[in-house]
Steps between C-alpha positions, in 0.01 A plus 500: 500500500854562403569133460194453290611786263852352482345156397280656237800693360702167479220341308468782252880502447526132424316380190491133619343594832260728328387239266455250786302752702278579202439130435465353851444804717828438688861431417694165519660611827154550674381156366806330647738525199333377179767353269778529764597404839242569775549778755512240768780308326279206377572316178330562175224268381389397148496786247692718734217549759607497862384225722480725797257776441549816704194728508500842660158662530468863400164548665483703812332287761334807657357596174380140449307518833346831406373354175342200665367652826484866414648782705448320826782638698784393266720803462398866512316727268205445280431169303613524146152358399300792664411809296541720801768577761491464876504787739516596866108432517536129404581247234159502326143610473255425775285200413273476802396749780270487800275802540322573819161687483225587732145343500343810365758520216430139407127559500492817287818466299794749478838575351822431703834640430803274575864525420629183329793398277437526128722471191506830317714698253841597623475860634870566408516387132124513444502168330782569260732260694793735434678731732369858459699664210562179322306288248489156358654400175430224259637164610804415294512138600166399359479789251181617656308181455483404873603139414835345457603179319728237657662237259586172665622258232215447253249665740408859500315624799325839552463652830436838666789740461715489813607854468176684450265233659291515181441869529692572178659800673827492688527710811870584588407712804212326673282687757644431854158529664316238287813305384397568139156350528289804493278401801562491874316394810346802655274591794172677395160572631227292333126535550321175566118504455320309776184330363190559701397178699852352509537225760783441745785289343367546149770551232462708172733532206583840343748614222785727594680594191589184310489292824226358712450567874298283731331694792371319802254701708475477886179651624487621861213373711223736593369536853149579371450291178533126481554367149371173357584498135303786335278528806559719808355467843465764771322539833271799609404579857146605579356610829238313703238763397577455138471120528162536669344796316698501173684785335789587262882487525780613268786268429832517299508325167789418259422782269240715691299520821162308523189585700345177635140451625476311842164326517305498838583189696839438340690227684878504559706345211234569241677514164399707193647495151591814293510355137793609283661708769804268548835464333546516124551161342858483354434193286143577404233765468317696770546530869444283802262568793527685832357315799415689811441336840308684766621481849302644803716712717369457851603778737709388800407788723143648556404810679199512750248583231612240255512234775145591614381474144671165455337374827152617385552323167607185678176500698301513174729246306343169422656156428828585668732203467624485861506761776589870502716652774290733721169349382289290733165312436198569724232246589270608225780417242577868424859647512621757749821694472711596804700818434689747707329790330140389561366853418601481131377153477154596643478804275574275194235256619257763536577644161477168341180393683349154460463209727866491606474837691526431870229697679530558882227759516218648285664789326314736259802687357474636143875518422820330565647789691239481775544127519876549535452760772277270692742207473781723633274605801425139573870415496577784743229374733615147479863602573395698797303216638796266447733755684258532793484111525876476497510763778261320715688177462817671600349650817367167592831338461669766717242470772558136529 
């Protein structure tokens, strides 16, 4: 800096150098000695021009790279072409973010608050670009026009004033926080609206101040809902009784619960459609559909009464594809169940009636309780006879 000021003082003090500088933009010494011996000692050519030109660039290579490639790591501080200053939060405003949302938030839509980098008015100078207590003055170099004229021989070029950068005001004491630019990179909370029906991986564009922000949504998978575009699929478990006799069940929907009618004789994997109860269409009008698949929940463990009922039903079942465990066929083609709890099975047979009831004696009972009492008495007699038979066999073996 000191050498540069010394060079400028020498030009202003010497009328010849000043005239050369105004005409050519440099002195004869910088161009290699116009009209005299060259700085390198070479001889003079025709009309006094040196045959050996010596050129010394006055362009800072670091500044040249910054102009070509921007502020990509060359030097420190903010780029002279940016209208804001860097800060501890980063070197610029956020351009793209990834936002994670739940399945329910994607279906219904919501607002999410996130902290991102934005360019905003400097909190210290409040946009004045001056240090607190000082103010800008009219630029004396361009006389407040924001433009300067450079005369090079017969040409006159106008460019932005190098002192006020076209602002027409000269700031002697620039704000340290924003480097005299009036704006800085700041960390602030921004509310991002989530459109209803947004899909995983979809990107939307929104305006943040004078800049644009691209938001990519990542939707978490749901354990209950399965999405297919604007349609959703769920499964609903029904009991064996509901599948046989029909009934109603209540399921969870995207926006509200639904009560569904189960028709008698519903098979497993029967699918029904709830029109307009799916996701909202982001790129269109209306909603998708909600598909519900019924699945029969078969109990894994049965108590004695349930097993006896199942056995009695198996005896009455027709067109069985195969064989049922515990069910045998008699000579007349009818079915007979073998159960450990024969009393309950006999009582159910008696209550049901019909040709499949096994009759060992002619009973004239009027209710199931009497029949169950008689069956129990028969079982006790049969067990006693079996015990006596086993005892006689034991005595016979001992005698032998």
